Structures are given as C-alpha cells and as structure tokens.
C-alpha angles and dihedrals in degrees: 000000000000115000090238090061098050120107090249095054109024117117130210090249090055091050090051090050091055091047090061090067098040098103092048088060093053116088112254092232093066100043089107091055088047090059091050094049099042102036121359100052097040090049090048091052091052090052093048090051089056090049095053111288142359124242139151125246118226091248090055092049091051091050092051092049090048089051091050095048093047090050089055135006111343113222113175093193090064091049088054091050091052090048090057091071112104122244090244094050092051093049095044097043096046092044090051092048093049092048091051090050092048091052093053117007092180091064096057090148091078091058091048090052092051093050089050088068090075113093113264093008117121132167096287095051091040089056089052091054093047090046089059088055094048111013093168099060107017116073122208112240095239124162093240095048094047092050092044098053090045093047118154130164096242140095112283090006100089131048088333095058113135117241127204098187096226129150088246090058091046091054089053090050092047092052094048093049090050090050091050091049091052093048093049091049091052092048099043105021088233133101126238126199126236089238092057091051089049092052093048090050089050091055093048092047094049092046090052091050092051095048100043137064087212100094118195117259114268094249093163114192108268096201109139092359095124090057090050099049117078117204114273111259117240111245122220116238114235129190108258118219113241091245092058099047117117131202119269095247092055091047092052091050091052091049092051090050092051092049091049090055095047 
C-alpha cells in the first residue's frame, strides 16, 4: 500500500477520492443490499427513535446478515441460524442494545454483548447492527477495515493479517478508527464518519487483492460456527484386505481432504 494511503498518512481528500470508486468495487448483485445497509435501515432506525425507540425487525436483520456474508465468505448455514431467531427476540434484543448504547456511548461493549445473545450473531455482526444505529461513531468490524487500521509493512501484517473476530479485537479496531477520526479532524478541520473510513478501507483492500498475487488469508468469520459444527463421529477401525491397502502418502492426502471438508 502506498505511504499516502496508510492510516498514519492518509488525508481527508484522499479518503474522499477513494469513496468515489466505492460502488464500482461492490458486486452488482448486492447493490440492493448496499442501499438497505447504508441508507434504508439507518434512516428507519432514526425514525423509530423519534417515535419512541429504535429496534430491528427480523427481516432487516436477515438482510444485514445477507449483506455481510455476500461481502465476505458466504455461509448459508449461518444465515439459517440467524433466521431461527424469533421476531420478538430480534425486536427486544436490538431495542435493548440500542437503549444501552444511547445511555452510554462510551461503553459500546455492553451493547455488543447484548446483541451477541441472538443466535448466529457474534462481535462482527453485532458491530454491523450497532453501526446502522450510529454510522458516524461505530465502525463495522470488516476484514478490510481491521487490516487497514492495523497496517504494517511486514508479512502477515498487511492485507493477509489473520483475524479472530473477538470482542477484544473489535475494541482495538474501534479505538484505532476513533484515533484516525481525531487525527483527520485536527488536520482538516472537518469530521469524517466511521462508515466512510470503512468504505475507503474496502476500496484499498479490494484494489490490493486485484493487483497482487498475495491473496488475503481465508479468515472466514467464525461467528456461530460452534453451533453449526457437530462433533466428529468416531470411526470404527476395520481390518483392510491386502488388496485394498493404500500407501501412507495417499492415506494422508485423503485424510487432509476430509478434514478440509469438515
């Protein structure tokens, strides 16, 4: 990544330049979901707040999760797990989380923890929901944004940095985005939203992927994975006839293939 694009050097004008190409980096098939995530749902939450209290409907939650999965690694089983939440649970849990955040915006971790109670919703997706409530201050825990604000010129420290998707990692991301916002405000006299920084990071990450043979690690979001993975059954050992025995190297290859599909 060019020095002028790094978190330490980037200017507000450069961020705005990257924002101009954001939509051209988003797959055409999810432009409708983009509109829901960036405009429709946040605007709906603002209106509900005026009417007595913000919350998400189950259909809105499903759309946000679909947007997130189609931006990254799509895993239909996780989408099904999220869909198993009841309408009431989604409304009540999101309303509670937004109220907690409104009461003390500095302690956003409490809201993230509340949203984690919904099935299939981990820290990354929780941050997405809270970002829709406050897109200016709350960053979405995206792969590109996490790697961008932690950027270092070293192996496994750039666009290939591994991510664990923990609340601890999200706090680190939140703090670094806040620091970048403060620095840009000092330098330019103007404010920039967390969502604009996220979008600029998305553009930079996708550009790097297109121009390099060094693809990012497949650190697919593990939210809800434990609930989706049944324990591996123990296989009985059977005596293998001499005619059916295979060489050790072939057996190891088969085992690795089975593990990869598990």
